[in-house]
N, C-alpha and C positions, 0 to 999 in steps of 0.2 A: 189106231196108230196111223200116222201119215206116211205116204211114200215119198214126200218131199225130203230133200237132203237137209241135214242140219245146217244152220247158218255157218258160213265160213268153210263149208266143204264143197268139193267140186263134183259135178255130175258127169264129168268126163275123165278120161285117163290122161289127158294132156296136162301141160304145165299150168299152174294157177296164173290167173291174170296178174297177180302181184309179182310174178317173176319178171314182168316187163318193168324196166327202170321207171321210176317216178309214179307208178300206179300202186296205190295202197288198198286197204280194205273197203273204203268208200267207193273207189272206182270198180273194184271187183263186184261189189253189191249192185252198182248201177248196170254193169255189163250183164250180170246174172238176170236182172229185171228185163233186159233186152234179149235174153235167151242166149247169151254168149258166155261160155263157161271155161274157156281156156285161152292161154296166150297164143297158142297156135291158130285158133280161130280168128283172133284179132289180126295176127300177122297175115293170114291168108286173105282176109277182107281188105286190109289196108286201112290207114288212118281215116280217110274220108268216109268210106262205107261203114266202118265201125262207129264213127261219130254219128252218122245219120241214123244208125240203129239205136243209139242212145237217145237221140232226139225223138225218134218215132215211138220209143217206149215211155216217153213222158219226162225224160231228164231235161232240165233247163239248159239253155245254150249259154256257155261261158267260154270266152276266148281262151282263158288260161287253161281250162280243162282240155281244150282242143290241142293247144300247142304242147302241153305236157305229154299228151298221147303221141303226137308226132315226134317229139324229141325222144321219148322213151323207146319208140319203135326203131329209132336210129341208134339207140344205145347211148344217148347223150343226156347230160343233166338238164333238168327242166329249164334252168335259167341260162342256158347256153344260146338261146334264141335272141338275136339282137339285130338292129339295123334293118337293112333291106330284106333279109331273110324273114324277120318278124313282120315287116310290112306285107310281104308276099303271103305269109301264113294268115295274116288278118284278112286279106282279100279272099283267100280260099275259104276261111271261116265264114265270112259274110255271105259268100255264094252258097255255102251249105245251109246256112240259116235261112236264106231267102228261098232256096229250093224246098226246104222242109215246110216253111210257111205256105208256099204255093201249093204243095201237095196236100197239106192239111185243109186248105181252103177248097181246093178242087174236090177232095173226097168228102167235104162237108163236115169233117170232124171239128170239134171244138175243144178248147182246153177243159181240163177237169173243173177248174174254177167256174168257167162260163156255164158248163153243164149243170153244176150245182146251183149257181145263181138263177139259171133259167128254171130249174126244178122247183125252187122255192119262190119263184115269181118276182125276183128283184133284178133280173138282167135287163139292162137298158136295151130296148128294141133295136137301137142303132148298132149294137154289138152282135146281134144275131146274124148268122150267115144265111 
């Protein structure tokens, strides 16, 4: 018998991630893979740190996912982000993505795909770090 919680259950006594507006079961699963199991933890971290945790756990970077999180933490609908505010969020997102890429390069980590391709001997040597 496993000690792991059943899918869809929380390992904390806090509110579920899905209690944040705009975040559903897929977001909850992604945050769980990042070790974040409650809405309170996300709020305490803030949008940028929580999104970096997602990236560090292997989630792909998607601008919509980032601004959905930001809007949800503000209690706003996901499609409420427009104009200059959206441009500013895009700049923040691009900065986070670049920081993540730089930290992955600095630490020598590779993507799961690159690691697999290298293991089976088909990784282009130019892609090795």
